[in-house]
C-alpha positions as CSV (number, residue, x, y, z in Angstrom):
1,M,0.0,0.0,0.0
2,A,1.1,3.6,-0.6
3,A,1.8,4.1,3.2
4,D,4.4,1.3,3.0
5,L,6.5,3.1,0.5
6,S,9.7,4.9,1.5
7,P,9.4,8.6,0.7
8,S,12.9,8.6,-0.7
9,L,12.3,5.7,-3.0
10,A,8.6,5.9,-3.9
11,P,7.8,7.6,-7.3
12,S,5.4,10.6,-7.3
13,V,1.8,9.6,-7.4
14,P,0.2,10.7,-10.7
15,K,-2.9,12.9,-10.6
16,A,-4.8,10.4,-12.9
17,L,-4.2,6.6,-12.8
18,P,-3.6,4.8,-16.1
19,S,-6.7,3.1,-17.5
20,L,-7.3,-0.6,-16.8
21,T,-6.5,-1.4,-20.4
22,A,-3.2,0.5,-20.3
23,W,-2.4,-1.3,-17.0
24,R,-3.2,-4.7,-18.6
25,N,-1.1,-4.0,-21.6
26,A,1.9,-2.9,-19.5
27,V,1.7,-6.1,-17.5
28,F,1.7,-8.0,-20.8
29,V,4.9,-6.2,-21.8
30,V,6.6,-6.9,-18.5
31,F,5.8,-10.6,-18.7
32,G,7.0,-10.7,-22.3
33,L,10.2,-8.9,-21.5
34,E,11.2,-11.3,-18.8
35,G,10.6,-14.2,-21.1
36,F,12.6,-12.6,-23.9
37,A,15.6,-11.8,-21.8
38,F,15.8,-15.3,-20.2
39,A,15.4,-17.1,-23.5
40,S,18.1,-14.9,-25.0
41,W,20.5,-16.2,-22.3
42,A,19.2,-19.8,-22.7
43,S,19.7,-19.8,-26.4
44,R,23.4,-19.2,-25.9
45,V,24.0,-21.9,-23.2
46,P,25.8,-24.4,-25.4
47,Q,28.1,-21.6,-26.8
48,V,28.9,-20.5,-23.2
49,R,29.8,-24.1,-22.4
50,D,32.2,-24.2,-25.4
51,I,33.8,-20.8,-24.6
52,L,34.4,-21.7,-21.0
53,H,35.4,-25.3,-21.9
54,A,33.1,-26.4,-19.0
55,S,32.0,-29.9,-18.2
56,T,28.3,-30.8,-17.8
57,A,28.8,-30.7,-14.0
58,E,30.4,-27.2,-14.2
59,M,27.5,-25.9,-16.4
60,G,25.3,-27.2,-13.6
61,L,27.1,-24.9,-11.2
62,V,26.8,-22.0,-13.6
63,L,23.1,-22.5,-14.0
64,G,22.9,-23.0,-10.2
65,G,24.3,-19.5,-9.7
66,L,21.3,-18.2,-11.6
67,A,19.0,-20.4,-9.4
68,V,20.7,-19.4,-6.1
69,G,20.2,-15.7,-7.0
70,A,16.6,-16.4,-7.9
71,V,15.7,-18.2,-4.6
72,G,17.6,-15.6,-2.6
73,G,15.5,-12.9,-4.3
74,L,12.3,-14.8,-3.6
75,L,13.1,-15.1,0.1
76,A,13.3,-11.3,0.3
77,S,10.5,-10.6,-2.3
78,S,7.5,-10.2,0.0
79,H,9.4,-7.7,2.2
80,I,10.8,-5.7,-0.8
81,V,7.4,-5.6,-2.6
82,S,5.7,-4.5,0.6
83,W,8.3,-1.8,1.1
84,L,8.5,-0.4,-2.4
85,G,5.2,-1.4,-3.9
86,A,4.8,-3.7,-6.9
87,S,5.3,-1.1,-9.7
88,H,8.4,0.5,-8.2
89,T,9.8,-3.0,-7.5
90,I,9.5,-3.8,-11.2
91,R,11.3,-0.6,-12.1
92,V,14.3,-0.9,-9.8
93,L,14.8,-4.6,-9.7
94,Y,14.5,-5.4,-13.4
95,C,17.0,-2.7,-14.2
96,L,19.3,-4.4,-11.8
97,A,18.6,-7.8,-13.4
98,S,19.3,-6.4,-16.8
99,V,22.7,-5.1,-15.6
100,G,23.5,-8.7,-14.5
101,L,22.5,-10.0,-18.0
102,L,24.6,-7.6,-19.9
103,G,27.5,-8.1,-17.5
104,A,27.3,-11.8,-18.1
105,G,27.5,-11.2,-21.8
106,A,30.5,-9.0,-21.4
107,V,32.3,-11.5,-19.2
108,V,31.7,-14.4,-21.6
109,A,32.7,-12.4,-24.7
110,F,35.7,-10.5,-23.4
111,A,37.1,-12.1,-20.2
112,P,35.7,-15.7,-19.8
113,S,35.5,-16.5,-16.1
114,L,33.3,-19.1,-14.5
115,P,33.2,-17.5,-11.0
116,A,32.4,-14.0,-12.5
117,L,29.7,-15.5,-14.7
118,V,28.1,-17.3,-11.7
119,V,28.0,-13.9,-9.7
120,L,26.5,-12.0,-12.6
121,L,23.9,-14.7,-13.3
122,A,23.0,-14.6,-9.6
123,V,22.3,-10.9,-9.9
124,F,20.2,-11.5,-13.0
125,G,18.3,-14.3,-11.2
126,A,17.7,-12.3,-8.0
127,G,16.3,-9.3,-9.8
128,S,14.2,-11.4,-12.1
129,S,12.7,-13.5,-9.3
130,I,11.7,-10.4,-7.3
131,V,10.1,-8.9,-10.4
132,D,8.4,-12.2,-11.0
133,V,6.5,-11.8,-7.7
134,A,5.7,-8.2,-8.3
135,M,4.4,-8.7,-11.9
136,N,2.3,-11.6,-10.8
137,L,0.7,-9.5,-8.1
138,S,0.1,-6.7,-10.6
139,G,-1.4,-9.2,-13.0
140,A,-3.7,-10.7,-10.3
141,A,-4.8,-7.3,-9.2
142,N,-5.6,-6.3,-12.8
143,E,-7.4,-9.6,-13.3
144,R,-9.6,-8.9,-10.3
145,A,-10.2,-5.2,-11.4
146,I,-11.2,-6.2,-15.0
147,G,-13.2,-9.2,-13.8
148,R,-12.1,-11.9,-16.2
149,T,-9.5,-14.7,-16.4
150,L,-6.2,-13.2,-17.5
151,M,-3.3,-14.8,-15.7
152,P,-2.7,-17.6,-18.2
153,L,-2.6,-14.9,-20.9
154,F,0.0,-12.9,-19.0
155,H,2.1,-16.1,-18.7
156,A,1.4,-16.7,-22.4
157,S,3.0,-13.3,-23.0
158,F,6.1,-14.6,-21.0
159,S,6.1,-17.6,-23.3
160,L,5.8,-15.4,-26.4
161,G,8.8,-13.5,-25.1
162,T,10.7,-16.8,-24.8
163,V,9.7,-17.7,-28.3
164,A,11.0,-14.4,-29.6
165,G,14.2,-14.7,-27.5
166,A,14.9,-18.3,-28.5
167,G,14.1,-17.6,-32.2
168,L,16.3,-14.5,-32.3
169,G,19.0,-16.5,-30.5
170,S,18.9,-19.2,-33.1
171,L,19.0,-16.7,-35.9
172,L,21.9,-14.8,-34.4
173,L,23.8,-18.1,-34.0
174,L,23.2,-18.9,-37.7
175,V,24.6,-15.6,-38.8
176,H,27.4,-15.7,-36.3
177,V,26.5,-12.6,-34.3
178,P,28.9,-12.5,-31.3
179,I,27.5,-13.5,-27.9
180,G,28.6,-10.2,-26.4
181,V,26.6,-8.1,-28.9
182,H,23.5,-10.3,-28.3
183,L,23.4,-10.3,-24.5
184,I,24.7,-6.8,-23.9
185,G,22.2,-5.5,-26.4
186,T,19.4,-7.5,-24.8
187,G,20.3,-6.0,-21.4
188,V,20.2,-2.4,-22.7
189,L,16.9,-3.0,-24.4
190,A,15.4,-4.5,-21.2
191,I,16.3,-1.4,-19.2
192,A,14.7,0.9,-21.7
193,V,11.5,-1.1,-22.0
194,T,11.2,-1.5,-18.2
195,L,11.4,2.2,-17.6
196,L,8.8,2.9,-20.3
197,S,6.3,0.2,-19.4
198,V,6.1,0.9,-15.6
199,R,4.6,4.3,-16.3
200,F,1.4,2.6,-17.2
201,L,1.1,0.3,-14.1
202,R,-1.4,0.9,-11.3
203,P,-0.6,0.1,-7.6
204,A,-1.3,-3.6,-7.1
205,E,-1.7,-3.5,-3.3
206,H,-5.1,-4.4,-1.8
207,Q,-7.3,-1.5,-0.7
208,P,-9.7,-2.6,2.1
209,E,-13.3,-2.3,1.3
210,H,-15.8,-0.5,3.5
211,G,-16.2,-2.4,6.7
212,E,-13.3,-4.7,6.0
213,E,-10.5,-5.1,8.5
214,P,-7.2,-4.0,7.0
215,A,-4.7,-6.8,6.6
216,A,-1.6,-6.8,8.9
217,T,1.5,-5.4,7.2
218,G,4.4,-6.4,9.5
219,W,7.0,-8.9,8.4
220,R,5.8,-11.4,11.0
221,S,2.3,-11.4,9.4
222,R,3.9,-12.1,6.0
223,L,5.6,-15.2,7.4
224,V,2.3,-16.6,8.8
225,V,1.3,-18.0,5.4
226,W,4.1,-20.5,5.7
227,R,1.9,-22.4,8.2
228,N,-1.1,-22.5,5.8
229,P,-1.3,-26.1,4.4
230,R,-3.1,-24.9,1.2
231,V,-0.3,-22.4,0.4
232,L,2.3,-25.2,0.9
233,L,0.5,-27.6,-1.4
234,I,0.1,-24.9,-4.0
235,G,3.8,-24.4,-3.7
236,L,4.3,-28.1,-4.3
237,I,2.2,-27.9,-7.5
238,I,4.4,-25.0,-8.7
239,L,7.5,-26.9,-7.7
240,G,6.7,-29.8,-9.9
241,M,5.6,-27.7,-12.8
242,A,8.4,-25.3,-12.5
243,F,10.8,-28.3,-12.5
244,A,9.1,-29.4,-15.8
245,E,9.5,-25.9,-17.3
246,G,12.8,-25.0,-15.8
247,S,14.6,-28.2,-16.8
248,A,13.6,-27.5,-20.4
249,N,14.8,-23.9,-20.1
250,D,18.1,-24.9,-18.7
251,W,18.8,-28.3,-20.3
252,L,16.6,-29.0,-23.4
253,N,18.9,-27.2,-25.8
254,L,22.0,-29.0,-24.5
255,A,20.1,-32.3,-24.2
256,M,19.1,-32.2,-27.9
257,V,22.7,-31.3,-28.9
258,D,24.4,-33.9,-26.8
259,G,21.6,-36.5,-26.5
260,H,20.0,-36.4,-29.9
261,H,23.1,-35.1,-31.8
262,V,21.5,-32.1,-33.5
263,D,23.6,-29.0,-34.1
264,Q,23.5,-25.9,-31.9
265,A,21.2,-23.9,-34.2
266,A,18.7,-26.8,-34.3
267,G,18.9,-27.2,-30.5
268,A,18.0,-23.6,-30.1
269,A,15.1,-24.0,-32.6
270,I,13.8,-27.1,-30.7
271,F,13.9,-25.0,-27.5
272,A,11.8,-22.4,-29.4
273,V,9.3,-25.3,-30.3
274,F,9.0,-26.0,-26.6
275,V,8.2,-22.4,-25.6
276,A,5.9,-22.1,-28.6
277,A,3.9,-25.1,-27.3
278,M,3.7,-23.5,-23.9
279,T,2.4,-20.3,-25.4
280,V,-0.3,-22.1,-27.3
281,A,-1.3,-24.1,-24.2
282,R,-1.5,-20.9,-22.1
283,V,-3.8,-19.2,-24.6
284,A,-6.0,-22.3,-25.0
285,G,-5.9,-22.8,-21.2
286,V,-8.2,-19.8,-20.5
287,P,-11.4,-21.3,-21.9
288,L,-10.4,-24.8,-20.6
289,L,-10.0,-23.4,-17.1
290,D,-13.3,-21.6,-17.3
291,R,-15.1,-24.7,-18.4
292,F,-13.5,-27.5,-16.4
293,G,-11.8,-25.7,-13.5
294,R,-8.3,-25.6,-12.2
295,V,-7.9,-29.1,-10.8
296,P,-8.9,-31.3,-13.9
297,V,-6.8,-29.1,-16.1
298,L,-3.7,-29.4,-13.9
299,R,-4.0,-33.2,-13.7
300,V,-4.3,-33.5,-17.5
301,S,-1.4,-31.1,-17.8
302,A,0.8,-33.3,-15.5
303,L,-0.1,-36.4,-17.6
304,A,0.8,-34.7,-20.9
305,A,4.2,-33.5,-19.4
306,V,5.0,-37.1,-18.2
307,V,4.2,-38.6,-21.6
308,G,6.2,-35.9,-23.4
309,L,9.3,-36.3,-21.2
310,L,9.2,-40.1,-21.8
311,L,9.3,-39.6,-25.5
312,V,12.2,-37.2,-25.2
313,I,14.1,-39.6,-23.0
314,V,13.6,-42.9,-24.9
315,S,12.8,-41.9,-28.5
316,P,15.6,-43.0,-30.9
317,A,14.3,-40.6,-33.6
318,V,14.6,-36.8,-33.4
319,P,11.1,-36.2,-35.0
320,L,9.4,-38.3,-32.3
321,A,11.5,-36.5,-29.6
322,I,10.2,-33.2,-31.0
323,V,6.6,-34.5,-30.5
324,G,7.6,-35.2,-26.9
325,V,8.9,-31.7,-26.6
326,V,5.6,-30.4,-27.8
327,L,3.7,-32.5,-25.2
328,W,6.2,-31.5,-22.5
329,G,5.5,-27.8,-23.3
330,F,1.7,-28.4,-23.3
331,G,1.9,-30.1,-19.9
332,A,4.2,-27.5,-18.3
333,A,2.3,-24.5,-19.4
334,L,-0.4,-23.9,-16.9
335,G,1.1,-25.0,-13.6
336,F,2.8,-21.7,-12.8
337,P,0.0,-19.3,-13.7
338,V,-2.7,-21.4,-12.2
339,G,-0.7,-21.7,-9.0
340,M,-0.1,-18.0,-8.8
341,S,-3.8,-17.3,-9.3
342,A,-4.7,-19.8,-6.6
343,A,-2.2,-18.2,-4.2
344,A,-3.7,-14.7,-4.9
345,D,-7.3,-15.8,-4.3
346,D,-7.4,-13.7,-1.1
347,P,-6.1,-10.2,-2.0
348,R,-5.4,-9.4,1.6
349,T,-2.6,-12.0,1.9
350,A,-1.7,-12.1,-1.8
351,T,1.8,-10.6,-1.5
352,A,2.9,-13.0,1.2
353,S,1.2,-16.1,-0.4
354,V,2.5,-15.4,-3.9
355,S,6.0,-14.9,-2.5
356,A,5.8,-18.1,-0.5
357,V,4.6,-20.4,-3.3
358,A,7.0,-18.8,-5.8
359,T,9.8,-19.5,-3.3
360,I,8.8,-23.1,-3.0
361,G,8.5,-23.4,-6.8
362,Y,11.8,-21.7,-7.5
363,C,13.5,-24.4,-5.4
364,A,13.2,-26.3,-8.7
365,F,15.6,-23.7,-10.2
366,L,17.9,-24.1,-7.2
367,I,18.2,-27.8,-7.0
368,G,17.4,-28.6,-10.7
369,P,20.5,-27.4,-12.5
370,P,23.1,-29.0,-10.2
371,V,21.1,-32.2,-9.8
372,I,20.4,-32.7,-13.5
373,G,24.0,-31.7,-14.2
374,F,25.4,-34.3,-11.8
375,L,23.1,-37.0,-13.0
376,G,23.7,-36.0,-16.6
377,Q,27.5,-36.4,-16.0
378,Q,26.9,-39.9,-14.7
379,F,24.1,-41.2,-16.8
380,G,23.5,-38.8,-19.6
381,I,21.3,-35.7,-19.7
382,L,18.3,-37.5,-21.2
383,N,18.3,-40.1,-18.4
384,A,18.7,-37.3,-15.8
385,F,15.2,-36.1,-16.8
386,V,13.7,-39.1,-15.1
387,V,13.8,-37.1,-11.8
388,V,11.6,-34.5,-13.4
389,L,8.9,-37.1,-14.0
390,V,8.6,-37.9,-10.3
391,L,8.0,-34.2,-9.3
392,I,5.5,-33.7,-12.1
393,A,3.5,-36.7,-11.0
394,L,3.5,-35.4,-7.4
395,A,2.2,-32.0,-8.7
396,G,-0.7,-33.9,-10.4
397,V,-1.5,-35.8,-7.2
398,V,-1.8,-32.6,-5.0
399,S,-3.6,-30.5,-7.7
400,G,-6.8,-30.4,-5.5
401,A,-5.2,-27.6,-3.4
402,A,-5.7,-25.2,-6.3
403,R,-9.5,-25.1,-5.9
404,P,-10.7,-21.5,-5.7
405,V,-11.4,-20.0,-2.4
406,T,-13.0,-16.6,-1.5
407,S,-11.3,-14.1,0.8
408,A,-12.5,-13.9,4.4
409,K,-14.3,-10.7,5.4
410,A,-14.0,-9.4,8.9
């Protein structure tokens, strides 16, 4: 809420708030930008491996740096968002994340160093994860204000951004554009777009209705949600689905190159197929969610992801593996947005609940890269994906926790 903002950090309050449509469109841009920037990095992972002469296990540590930063940011996210407000958090923290990305590009291009790259990716991960919470809060608030299902569409915008980022990355690899030009340029673009788009966001913090008791705002009250079984189970849903999505983001490109023996440009293109499948599923998921509800859709999604992963792991033919990639993308698409919507059902506790479930979910990004890297070193990257199957199945089992609830009124 506005009272929580530090006077030295809070932006001046405009005389007229942006329209709901302008707010919605700005949220779309922020989601898309995050996807574009991340996919730009992901499209260059095999080249980074070659430049650093890193083993699979060492690449697990590099990607683990990104994950450690992300989880560290999430642990602080509810406090930072409560302090700065969602919109100002997006402005400050995504500029910081962009500096981490362009710094990573500069290090790889001009002074290859694994430790420096890990630090810069941690900055990128921390800023991005805090913005992740803030933009989901802004999206959920806009969804409530407009009165229609929007969250899967916001996440579809993220996926469209990843399609654009992966597609551009594949093209730039084909025409031999240096990695430094690509990543530094992406970081500069991200800063410019962030500063422009946040001008059209409204405050996302809950305003108590007449007769409603204001929600507590202290840090202790934000930790209480960690004792809520529903919040923890929603976090488990997001954990399994984030593992499905994150393992593809981190390892699918490299798995297709090393496991199915395609070239680097084809690996980046197949990663683009994955994020395109996620985008289609997120757009199609809106009417499916309205018709069938969260729980059946989540369970079918988990089944599709398991079947797709099995095809990627065991298929001897690249075309059949690509079919598996499509099913994997379909299955992984709705877990994160549906989980975020479920966590934000009660707007009074939305900041703390979204932060909590995102923190649980992002553990997939913390443990995933080094675990899959270690298992991949021992058994091959494709076989390492078996661990993802277990977590996806678990997410399907506990999907009942995502049933909608109404906020309690005092």
